[in-house]
N, CA and C atoms as an extended XYZ file, in Angstrom:
270
Properties=species:S:1:pos:R:3:atomname:S:1:resname:S:1:resid:I:1 pbc="F F F"
N        16.792      -14.592       -6.840 N   UNK     1
C        16.566      -15.422       -5.685 CA  UNK     1
C        15.400      -16.368       -5.996 C   UNK     1
N        15.578      -17.639       -5.892 N   UNK     2
C        14.498      -18.581       -6.179 CA  UNK     2
C        13.334      -18.401       -5.210 C   UNK     2
N        12.126      -18.573       -5.717 N   UNK     3
C        10.923      -18.390       -4.919 CA  UNK     3
C        10.928      -19.270       -3.679 C   UNK     3
N        11.462      -20.472       -3.777 N   UNK     4
C        11.440      -21.401       -2.650 CA  UNK     4
C        12.223      -20.890       -1.445 C   UNK     4
N        13.145      -19.961       -1.631 N   UNK     5
C        13.935      -19.455       -0.517 CA  UNK     5
C        13.396      -18.132        0.028 C   UNK     5
N        12.338      -17.619       -0.558 N   UNK     6
C        11.783      -16.359       -0.089 CA  UNK     6
C        10.890      -16.576        1.125 C   UNK     6
N        10.952      -15.653        2.052 N   UNK     7
C        10.081      -15.698        3.224 CA  UNK     7
C         8.676      -15.271        2.818 C   UNK     7
N         7.715      -15.593        3.646 N   UNK     8
C         6.322      -15.267        3.347 CA  UNK     8
C         6.133      -13.765        3.127 C   UNK     8
N         6.737      -12.913        3.959 N   UNK     9
C         6.615      -11.467        3.776 CA  UNK     9
C         7.215      -11.028        2.449 C   UNK     9
N         8.323      -11.643        2.044 N   UNK    10
C         8.937      -11.302        0.762 CA  UNK    10
C         7.992      -11.636       -0.392 C   UNK    10
N         7.320      -12.763       -0.303 N   UNK    11
C         6.363      -13.144       -1.342 CA  UNK    11
C         5.194      -12.170       -1.390 C   UNK    11
N         4.712      -11.724       -0.230 N   UNK    12
C         3.634      -10.736       -0.185 CA  UNK    12
C         4.074       -9.436       -0.845 C   UNK    12
N         5.299       -9.020       -0.541 N   UNK    13
C         5.811       -7.777       -1.123 CA  UNK    13
C         5.923       -7.887       -2.637 C   UNK    13
N         6.390       -9.020       -3.130 N   UNK    14
C         6.464       -9.226       -4.580 CA  UNK    14
C         5.081       -9.178       -5.214 C   UNK    14
N         4.102       -9.769       -4.558 N   UNK    15
C         2.730       -9.751       -5.069 CA  UNK    15
C         2.208       -8.325       -5.138 C   UNK    15
N         2.502       -7.535       -4.116 N   UNK    16
C         2.067       -6.138       -4.090 CA  UNK    16
C         2.700       -5.363       -5.238 C   UNK    16
N         3.989       -5.529       -5.417 N   UNK    17
C         4.696       -4.813       -6.481 CA  UNK    17
C         4.093       -5.139       -7.842 C   UNK    17
N         3.701       -6.379       -8.042 N   UNK    18
C         3.097       -6.790       -9.318 CA  UNK    18
C         1.661       -6.314       -9.458 C   UNK    18
N         0.937       -6.222       -8.355 N   UNK    19
C        -0.493       -5.944       -8.403 CA  UNK    19
C        -0.828       -4.459       -8.436 C   UNK    19
N        -0.164       -3.648       -7.633 N   UNK    20
C        -0.515       -2.245       -7.489 CA  UNK    20
C        -0.188       -1.487       -8.772 C   UNK    20
N        -1.180       -0.737       -9.242 N   UNK    21
C        -1.032        0.045      -10.477 CA  UNK    21
C        -1.410        1.504      -10.201 C   UNK    21
N        -0.973        2.381      -11.060 N   UNK    22
C        -1.342        3.783      -10.950 CA  UNK    22
C        -2.860        3.923      -10.981 C   UNK    22
N        -3.361        4.885      -10.221 N   UNK    23
C        -4.776        5.173      -10.202 CA  UNK    23
C        -5.592        4.334       -9.240 C   UNK    23
N        -4.965        3.387       -8.552 N   UNK    24
C        -5.701        2.536       -7.616 CA  UNK    24
C        -6.027        3.286       -6.327 C   UNK    24
N        -7.072        2.801       -5.663 N   UNK    25
C        -7.467        3.328       -4.364 CA  UNK    25
C        -7.439        2.164       -3.379 C   UNK    25
N        -6.337        2.044       -2.632 N   UNK    26
C        -6.249        0.958       -1.657 CA  UNK    26
C        -6.745        1.386       -0.285 C   UNK    26
N        -7.258        0.437        0.462 N   UNK    27
C        -7.553        0.626        1.872 CA  UNK    27
C        -6.442       -0.056        2.641 C   UNK    27
N        -5.761        0.699        3.481 N   UNK    28
C        -4.594        0.143        4.178 CA  UNK    28
C        -4.694        0.355        5.672 C   UNK    28
N        -4.518       -0.730        6.407 N   UNK    29
C        -4.561       -0.687        7.859 CA  UNK    29
C        -3.192       -0.905        8.445 C   UNK    29
N        -3.156       -1.684        9.506 N   UNK    30
C        -1.892       -1.972       10.185 CA  UNK    30
C        -1.229       -3.196        9.588 C   UNK    30
N         0.015       -3.384        9.906 N   UNK    31
C         0.729       -4.575        9.473 CA  UNK    31
C         1.936       -4.232        8.630 C   UNK    31
N         2.839       -5.181        8.545 N   UNK    32
C         4.099       -4.941        7.833 CA  UNK    32
C         3.890       -4.740        6.335 C   UNK    32
N         2.935       -5.438        5.754 N   UNK    33
C         2.716       -5.305        4.320 CA  UNK    33
C         2.059       -3.965        4.013 C   UNK    33
N         1.122       -3.530        4.848 N   UNK    34
C         0.509       -2.213        4.660 CA  UNK    34
C         1.576       -1.127        4.753 C   UNK    34
N         2.466       -1.219        5.726 N   UNK    35
C         3.547       -0.238        5.866 CA  UNK    35
C         4.462       -0.265        4.643 C   UNK    35
N         4.732       -1.447        4.121 N   UNK    36
C         5.556       -1.591        2.917 CA  UNK    36
C         4.882       -0.891        1.735 C   UNK    36
N         3.582       -1.088        1.577 N   UNK    37
C         2.855       -0.477        0.461 CA  UNK    37
C         2.892        1.046        0.583 C   UNK    37
N         2.626        1.575        1.769 N   UNK    38
C         2.654        3.025        1.958 CA  UNK    38
C         4.030        3.564        1.611 C   UNK    38
N         5.076        2.882        2.040 N   UNK    39
C         6.431        3.325        1.722 CA  UNK    39
C         6.660        3.348        0.216 C   UNK    39
N         6.099        2.386       -0.513 N   UNK    40
C         6.254        2.349       -1.962 CA  UNK    40
C         5.485        3.466       -2.655 C   UNK    40
N         4.382        3.947       -2.027 N   UNK    41
C         3.600        5.033       -2.620 CA  UNK    41
C         4.247        6.391       -2.373 C   UNK    41
N         5.175        6.456       -1.443 N   UNK    42
C         5.803        7.718       -1.075 CA  UNK    42
C         6.749        8.191       -2.167 C   UNK    42
N         7.973        8.551       -1.794 N   UNK    43
C         8.939        8.955       -2.811 CA  UNK    43
C         9.132        7.775       -3.761 C   UNK    43
N         8.554        7.864       -4.917 N   UNK    44
C         8.428        6.726       -5.819 CA  UNK    44
C         9.770        6.241       -6.355 C   UNK    44
N        10.148        5.033       -5.968 N   UNK    45
C        11.373        4.468       -6.514 CA  UNK    45
C        11.193        4.180       -8.008 C   UNK    45
N        12.287        4.144       -8.711 N   UNK    46
C        12.228        3.934      -10.160 CA  UNK    46
C        11.551        2.623      -10.542 C   UNK    46
N        11.663        1.592       -9.680 N   UNK    47
C        11.077        0.305      -10.053 CA  UNK    47
C         9.550        0.309       -9.964 C   UNK    47
N         8.967        1.295       -9.279 N   UNK    48
C         7.508        1.373       -9.180 CA  UNK    48
C         7.068        2.823       -9.406 C   UNK    48
N         7.030        3.286      -10.647 N   UNK    49
C         6.623        4.669      -10.905 CA  UNK    49
C         5.093        4.810      -10.869 C   UNK    49
N         4.524        4.896       -9.673 N   UNK    50
C         3.080        4.977       -9.518 CA  UNK    50
C         2.617        6.426       -9.456 C   UNK    50
N         1.427        6.670       -9.996 N   UNK    51
C         0.832        7.998       -9.935 CA  UNK    51
C        -0.645        7.858       -9.591 C   UNK    51
N        -1.229        8.947       -9.130 N   UNK    52
C        -2.662        9.017       -8.837 CA  UNK    52
C        -3.126        7.963       -7.844 C   UNK    52
N        -2.327        7.697       -6.850 N   UNK    53
C        -2.720        6.774       -5.788 CA  UNK    53
C        -3.418        7.594       -4.704 C   UNK    53
N        -4.596        7.162       -4.291 N   UNK    54
C        -5.304        7.771       -3.170 CA  UNK    54
C        -5.505        6.677       -2.139 C   UNK    54
N        -4.949        6.889       -0.966 N   UNK    55
C        -5.024        5.863        0.073 CA  UNK    55
C        -6.175        6.152        1.027 C   UNK    55
N        -6.884        5.114        1.400 N   UNK    56
C        -7.917        5.192        2.424 CA  UNK    56
C        -7.359        4.451        3.643 C   UNK    56
N        -6.788        5.187        4.596 N   UNK    57
C        -6.199        4.528        5.760 CA  UNK    57
C        -7.268        4.057        6.742 C   UNK    57
N        -7.017        2.933        7.372 N   UNK    58
C        -7.945        2.421        8.379 CA  UNK    58
C        -7.299        2.399        9.756 C   UNK    58
N        -6.127        2.995        9.860 N   UNK    59
C        -5.473        3.112       11.163 CA  UNK    59
C        -4.764        4.455       11.236 C   UNK    59
N        -4.663        4.963       12.438 N   UNK    60
C        -3.996        6.244       12.674 CA  UNK    60
C        -2.530        6.163       12.266 C   UNK    60
N        -1.870        5.068       12.590 N   UNK    61
C        -0.448        4.927       12.259 CA  UNK    61
C        -0.222        4.961       10.741 C   UNK    61
N        -1.056        4.271        9.999 N   UNK    62
C        -0.922        4.266        8.537 CA  UNK    62
C        -1.240        5.641        7.974 C   UNK    62
N        -2.238        6.303        8.533 N   UNK    63
C        -2.583        7.655        8.096 CA  UNK    63
C        -1.396        8.602        8.308 C   UNK    63
N        -0.773        8.524        9.469 N   UNK    64
C         0.371        9.385        9.765 CA  UNK    64
C         1.552        9.080        8.846 C   UNK    64
N         1.812        7.793        8.588 N   UNK    65
C         2.912        7.416        7.703 CA  UNK    65
C         2.659        7.961        6.297 C   UNK    65
N         1.448        7.795        5.798 N   UNK    66
C         1.116        8.283        4.448 CA  UNK    66
C         1.205        9.798        4.380 C   UNK    66
N         0.690       10.478        5.387 N   UNK    67
C         0.744       11.941        5.404 CA  UNK    67
C         2.188       12.441        5.405 C   UNK    67
N         3.059       11.744        6.132 N   UNK    68
C         4.470       12.158        6.193 CA  UNK    68
C         5.161       12.006        4.838 C   UNK    68
N         4.605       11.168        3.961 N   UNK    69
C         5.168       10.958        2.621 CA  UNK    69
C         4.392       11.710        1.544 C   UNK    69
N         3.475       12.592        1.988 N   UNK    70
C         2.659       13.399        1.063 CA  UNK    70
C         1.810       12.559        0.119 C   UNK    70
N         1.320       11.449        0.608 N   UNK    71
C         0.425       10.592       -0.176 CA  UNK    71
C        -0.992       11.113       -0.008 C   UNK    71
N        -1.723       11.318       -1.087 N   UNK    72
C        -3.108       11.783       -0.960 CA  UNK    72
C        -3.952       10.787       -0.169 C   UNK    72
N        -4.725       11.310        0.778 N   UNK    73
C        -5.566       10.486        1.630 CA  UNK    73
C        -7.037       10.812        1.398 C   UNK    73
N        -7.866        9.844        1.655 N   UNK    74
C        -9.306       10.031        1.546 CA  UNK    74
C        -9.979        9.202        2.632 C   UNK    74
N       -11.307        9.200        2.603 N   UNK    75
C       -12.072        8.397        3.541 CA  UNK    75
C       -12.998        7.486        2.753 C   UNK    75
N       -13.458        6.443        3.414 N   UNK    76
C       -14.304        5.450        2.762 CA  UNK    76
C       -15.612        6.061        2.257 C   UNK    76
N       -16.139        7.056        2.944 N   UNK    77
C       -17.366        7.712        2.479 CA  UNK    77
C       -17.177        8.333        1.100 C   UNK    77
N       -16.000        8.878        0.837 N   UNK    78
C       -15.720        9.512       -0.457 CA  UNK    78
C       -15.278        8.513       -1.516 C   UNK    78
N       -14.732        7.394       -1.105 N   UNK    79
C       -14.261        6.346       -2.016 CA  UNK    79
C       -14.732        4.983       -1.498 C   UNK    79
N       -16.027        4.692       -1.636 N   UNK    80
C       -16.558        3.446       -1.082 CA  UNK    80
C       -16.131        2.186       -1.825 C   UNK    80
N       -15.596        2.331       -3.021 N   UNK    81
C       -15.148        1.170       -3.786 CA  UNK    81
C       -13.618        1.180       -3.839 C   UNK    81
N       -13.023        0.287       -3.046 N   UNK    82
C       -11.570        0.181       -3.000 CA  UNK    82
C       -11.092       -0.880       -3.991 C   UNK    82
N        -9.889       -0.683       -4.506 N   UNK    83
C        -9.309       -1.683       -5.392 CA  UNK    83
C        -8.832       -2.909       -4.615 C   UNK    83
N        -8.370       -2.689       -3.401 N   UNK    84
C        -8.002       -3.784       -2.498 CA  UNK    84
C        -7.863       -3.187       -1.103 C   UNK    84
N        -7.863       -4.048       -0.104 N   UNK    85
C        -7.663       -3.611        1.271 CA  UNK    85
C        -6.761       -4.608        1.990 C   UNK    85
N        -5.882       -4.070        2.805 N   UNK    86
C        -5.003       -4.898        3.620 CA  UNK    86
C        -5.170       -4.435        5.041 C   UNK    86
N        -5.585       -5.358        5.898 N   UNK    87
C        -5.852       -5.012        7.288 CA  UNK    87
C        -5.542       -6.212        8.178 C   UNK    87
N        -4.995       -5.918        9.330 N   UNK    88
C        -4.786       -6.965       10.335 CA  UNK    88
C        -3.834       -8.050        9.876 C   UNK    88
N        -4.299       -9.268        9.896 N   UNK    89
C        -3.459      -10.419        9.572 CA  UNK    89
C        -3.268      -10.533        8.075 C   UNK    89
N        -2.497       -9.591        7.526 N   UNK    90
C        -2.250       -9.584        6.079 CA  UNK    90
C        -1.172      -10.563        5.734 C   UNK    90
């Protein structure tokens, strides 16, 4: 699919797929892209074989979604240096 026909959310998702690597510690809040990232960290699809991801959720909804997928969770006090954060108007 040519880039010119992709919607803005599709472009964000492609950027995430390219950027996120094993061992990263993301901070994730609300929003469609944050939910997409959490879903990708869950039952790992073959196209994104990620390991050692620890998520620092900034919203209850994201925390619950990650917990339901058995994604390791932490808090900012324990991981004050995040690799990236997505919150609000992502």
